[in-house]
C-alpha positions in Angstrom: 12.5 3.7 29.2 10.8 5.6 26.2 7.7 5.6 24.9 7.2 8.2 22.1 4.3 6.4 21.2 2.4 8.5 24.3 3.8 11.5 23.4 1.8 14.3 22.9 4.6 17.0 23.5 6.3 16.3 19.9 9.5 18.2 20.7 11.6 16.5 18.6 9.6 16.9 15.6 9.7 20.8 16.1 13.2 20.9 17.8 12.5 22.3 20.8 14.0 19.4 22.8 14.0 21.2 25.8 10.3 21.8 25.8 11.5 17.8 25.8 9.9 14.8 28.6 12.2 13.7 30.5 12.2 9.9 29.0 12.7 11.3 25.5 15.0 9.6 23.5 16.4 12.8 21.9 17.7 13.4 25.2 20.0 10.5 25.2 23.5 10.9 25.0 23.4 8.1 22.4 22.1 10.4 20.2 25.2 12.2 19.6 26.9 9.1 18.2 23.6 8.3 16.3 23.5 11.6 14.6 27.2 10.4 13.0 25.5 7.9 11.3 24.4 10.1 8.7 28.1 10.7 7.4 27.5 7.7 5.4 27.0 8.5 1.8 23.8 5.6 1.2 22.3 6.7 4.6 22.4 10.3 4.3 20.8 9.6 0.4 17.9 7.6 2.4 17.2 10.7 4.8 17.4 13.3 2.1 14.9 11.5 0.1 12.6 10.9 2.9 13.0 14.4 3.8 11.9 15.4 -0.3 9.0 12.8 -0.5 7.8 14.2 3.0 8.2 18.1 2.3 6.5 17.4 -1.4 3.1 17.1 0.2 3.0 14.9 3.6 -0.3 14.0 4.1 -1.7 14.8 0.6 -0.4 11.1 -0.9 -1.0 7.8 0.5 1.7 6.2 2.3 1.9 3.5 -0.7 1.9 6.7 -2.9 4.9 8.0 -0.6 6.6 4.8 -0.4 7.0 4.2 -4.7 8.1 8.3 -4.9 10.9 7.0 -2.1 11.5 3.9 -4.0 11.8 5.7 -7.3 14.2 8.5 -6.2 16.6 6.5 -4.5 16.7 4.9 -8.1 16.0 1.4 -6.3 15.3 -1.2 -8.9 13.6 -3.8 -6.3 11.6 -3.4 -3.4 11.2 -6.5 -0.6 8.1 -6.9 1.5 8.0 -9.2 4.3 4.4 -9.6 5.9 2.4 -11.7 8.0 0.2 -14.5 6.6 -2.8 -12.9 7.6 -2.1 -10.1 5.2 -1.6 -12.1 1.9 -4.7 -10.4 0.3 -2.6 -7.1 1.4 0.9 -8.8 0.3 -0.9 -9.6 -3.0 -2.1 -6.7 -3.9 0.9 -4.4 -2.6 3.3 -6.7 -5.4 1.5 -5.7 -8.0 0.9 -2.3 -7.4 4.9 -2.2 -7.1 5.5 -4.3 -9.6 3.4 -1.7 -12.0 5.8 1.2 -10.5 8.5 -1.1 -12.3 10.1 -2.4 -8.9 11.4 -6.0 -9.0 9.6 -7.3 -5.8 10.9 -10.2 -3.6 8.5 -11.3 -0.7 8.5 -13.4 2.3 6.1 -14.6 4.4 6.0 -14.8 8.5 5.9 -18.4 8.2 8.8 -19.1 6.0 10.9 -21.8 7.0 7.7 -23.7 8.3 8.6 -22.8 11.8 5.4 -22.7 13.3 3.8 -20.8 16.6 3.6 -24.7 17.9 7.1 -25.5 17.9 7.6 -22.3 20.0 5.4 -22.8 22.6 7.0 -26.0 24.2 
């Protein structure tokens, strides 16, 4: 079982996999195959732009600034957001910020389709 959330070593971030805990997902044999995914042009672009955004001042900008920067660098015209009904006010603000930054915003709420928890708990 993997549990990166509880890892305090972060050997993967330092590329020191010899120091990684035994249950580190970076040590899984499947990782070799996963790296093949980066040969896809769009996936490579996303990874590269993400790395550029991080290298241009990680931790200096708010996540929302990083997100809009990422979207602009990828030349995306639209962004979709999915949110829980409990975050409706925050979703409105996010929608406004993204729209202000000239993205077409599509959004969907967790209760979309009228499927409520009551029918799921029968």
